[in-house]
C-alpha positions in Angstrom: 123.3 34.8 81.2 120.1 33.2 79.6 117.9 35.1 77.2 115.1 35.2 79.9 117.4 36.8 82.6 118.6 39.3 80.0 115.1 40.4 79.2 114.2 40.6 83.0 117.4 42.7 83.5 116.3 44.9 80.5 112.8 45.5 82.1 114.3 46.3 85.4 116.6 48.8 84.0 113.7 50.4 82.0 111.5 50.6 85.0 114.4 52.3 87.0 114.9 54.7 84.1 111.0 55.6 84.0 110.9 56.0 87.6 113.8 58.8 87.7 111.5 61.6 86.5 109.2 60.8 89.6 112.0 61.1 91.9 113.2 64.3 90.3 109.9 66.0 90.5 110.2 66.5 94.1 112.3 69.7 93.6 113.1 72.3 96.2 111.0 75.5 96.5 111.1 78.3 99.1 107.4 77.9 99.8 104.3 76.0 99.1 101.4 78.2 99.2 97.6 77.5 99.0 95.4 80.4 98.3 91.9 79.4 99.4 89.2 81.7 98.3 85.7 81.9 99.8 83.1 81.7 97.0 80.0 81.2 99.4 76.5 82.7 98.9 77.6 85.5 101.0 80.4 86.3 98.4 78.8 88.8 95.8 80.1 89.1 92.4 82.1 92.1 93.4 83.6 90.3 96.2 84.4 87.3 93.9 86.1 89.6 91.4 88.0 91.4 94.3 89.4 88.0 95.4 90.3 86.8 91.8 91.6 90.0 90.6 93.4 91.0 93.7 95.2 87.8 93.7 96.2 88.2 90.2 97.5 91.7 90.8 99.2 90.7 93.9 101.1 87.7 92.5 102.4 89.7 89.5 103.4 92.8 91.6 107.1 93.5 91.1 107.8 93.6 94.9 106.5 90.1 95.2 108.3 88.9 92.2 111.4 90.3 93.8 110.6 88.5 97.1 110.1 85.3 95.2 113.4 85.5 93.3 115.3 86.5 96.4 114.9 83.3 98.2 117.4 80.3 98.5 115.6 78.4 95.6 114.4 81.7 93.9 111.0 80.1 93.3 107.7 79.2 95.2 104.9 76.9 94.3 101.3 78.1 94.3 97.9 76.4 94.3 94.7 78.2 93.9 91.4 76.7 95.3 88.0 78.0 95.8 85.5 76.7 98.6 81.9 77.1 99.8 80.1 74.6 101.9 81.3 71.1 103.3 82.1 69.1 100.3 82.4 72.0 97.9 85.9 72.5 97.1 87.7 73.1 93.9 91.3 73.3 92.5 91.0 76.3 90.1 94.8 76.4 89.4 96.9 73.3 90.5 100.5 73.6 91.6 102.4 76.2 89.7 106.0 77.2 90.1 106.5 80.8 90.1 110.0 82.0 89.4 109.9 85.2 87.3 107.6 87.8 86.2 106.4 85.8 83.2 105.5 82.8 85.2 103.6 85.2 87.7 101.7 86.8 84.8 100.7 83.4 83.2 99.3 82.6 86.7 97.4 85.8 87.1 96.1 85.7 83.4 94.5 82.2 84.0 93.1 83.3 87.3 91.0 86.1 86.1 89.6 83.9 83.1 88.3 80.9 84.9 84.8 80.6 85.9 83.5 80.7 89.5 83.3 77.4 91.1 80.4 77.5 93.6 78.0 79.3 95.6 77.0 77.6 99.0 77.4 77.9 102.8 80.7 78.6 104.5 83.0 75.9 105.8 86.4 77.2 106.5 87.2 73.9 108.4 86.6 71.9 105.0 88.6 74.6 103.3 91.5 74.1 105.6 91.2 70.2 105.4 91.3 70.4 101.5 94.1 72.7 101.5 96.3 70.5 103.7 95.6 67.6 101.4 97.0 69.8 98.4 100.1 70.6 100.6 100.6 67.0 101.1 100.4 66.0 97.4 102.5 68.9 96.1 105.2 67.5 93.9 107.9 69.9 95.5 109.7 69.9 98.8 110.3 72.6 101.4 110.0 73.2 105.1 107.7 76.0 104.7 103.9 75.2 104.0 101.2 78.0 104.2 97.6 78.1 103.7 96.1 81.6 102.8 92.4 81.8 103.6 90.3 84.7 102.3 86.8 84.8 103.6 83.9 87.1 104.4 82.1 85.3 107.1 82.2 82.7 109.9 82.2 78.8 109.9 78.7 77.7 109.4 79.1 74.2 107.7 81.1 71.1 108.1 83.2 70.3 111.4 84.7 72.6 113.8 86.9 75.3 112.4 89.2 75.1 115.4 89.5 71.3 115.1 90.7 71.8 111.4 92.9 74.5 112.3 94.7 72.5 115.1 95.0 69.4 112.8 96.7 71.5 110.3 99.1 73.2 112.8 99.9 69.8 114.2 101.5 69.1 110.7 103.4 72.3 110.9 101.3 74.2 108.3 100.8 77.9 109.0 97.4 79.5 108.4 97.0 83.2 107.7 93.9 85.0 106.7 92.7 87.8 104.5 89.3 89.1 106.0 86.8 90.7 103.6 84.7 93.0 105.4 80.9 93.7 104.8 79.4 96.8 105.9 76.2 96.1 108.1 73.9 97.8 105.7 74.9 95.4 102.7 74.8 92.2 104.8 71.8 89.9 104.5 73.1 87.8 107.4 74.8 90.0 109.9 75.4 87.2 112.4 77.4 85.5 109.6 79.4 88.4 108.3 79.6 90.6 111.3 79.9 88.3 114.3 80.3 89.5 117.9 83.6 91.3 118.1 84.0 91.6 114.3 85.1 89.2 111.7 88.9 90.0 112.1 88.8 88.9 115.7 86.8 85.8 114.6 89.6 84.9 112.2 92.3 85.5 114.7 90.7 83.5 117.6 89.5 80.6 115.2 91.3 80.2 112.1 94.9 81.5 111.9 97.9 79.7 113.5 101.4 78.6 113.2 104.7 80.5 112.9 104.0 84.3 112.5 100.5 83.8 111.7 98.7 87.0 111.1 95.3 88.4 109.5 94.9 91.5 107.1 91.7 93.2 106.4 90.3 94.3 103.0 87.1 96.3 102.1 87.8 97.6 98.5 89.4 96.3 95.3 92.6 98.6 96.0 92.9 97.7 99.6 92.4 94.1 98.8 95.3 94.1 96.3 97.6 96.2 98.5 96.8 94.1 101.5 97.4 90.7 99.6 100.6 92.1 98.2 102.0 92.8 101.5 100.8 89.7 102.9 102.5 87.6 100.0 105.9 89.5 100.7 105.6 88.5 104.2 104.7 85.0 103.7 107.4 84.6 101.0 110.0 86.3 103.3 108.9 84.3 106.2 108.6 87.5 108.3 107.1 87.1 111.8 103.9 88.8 112.7 105.5 91.7 114.6 107.3 93.0 111.6 104.1 92.9 109.5 101.9 94.3 112.2 104.0 97.4 112.2 102.6 98.4 108.9 99.0 99.6 108.9 96.3 97.4 107.2 95.3 98.4 103.6 98.1 100.5 102.6 
């Protein structure tokens, strides 16, 4: 073997060695979960804190950690994004493996410390599209991919929300929703936060979809945390909708 051939062989061997970590990065998890939080103008500071602090409390709840560590791979991967109008989406915390209480607490601590991303109109459709992109680039593999949308109003920016939903469902993604209710007396745009038939019905008809898709409703900090905790347990365990629906919302 000539010197030139030995050099080429060595370089190829080095390239294969360096490529190995990238292959190994696609490790299995039981669930890929995007938590997509609404930070549009209608989301007041209390609602913003409700979403951030509620998510931090839920992900660290002992029952949620138990559900996570009871799966086949004993871990999930979570990505937290915030969204407002079309073109306003931000990754607050990128893909993070949660496999024990310590990892959950670290995720929750970061979540409550980071600043708010935006304040704009409400594009649920772009939030779904952006969340799908995060699922597709996740460095993990799983058969279960879920987008968890929390919001306080209907879609009023960007493309049709039902088109975005249908495109996501066609890729095997499940979309669930946590609906934040606004009393009429506190709403500056009732047609947005209190659409005909109610906001939960709007999300059920236009936003959620996929295997076992469901909505839960929250009005206060305490009910948000309890609802999201129950929601996460159902998502992690892969419970179908009828099993979750048997439990009253907000408890």
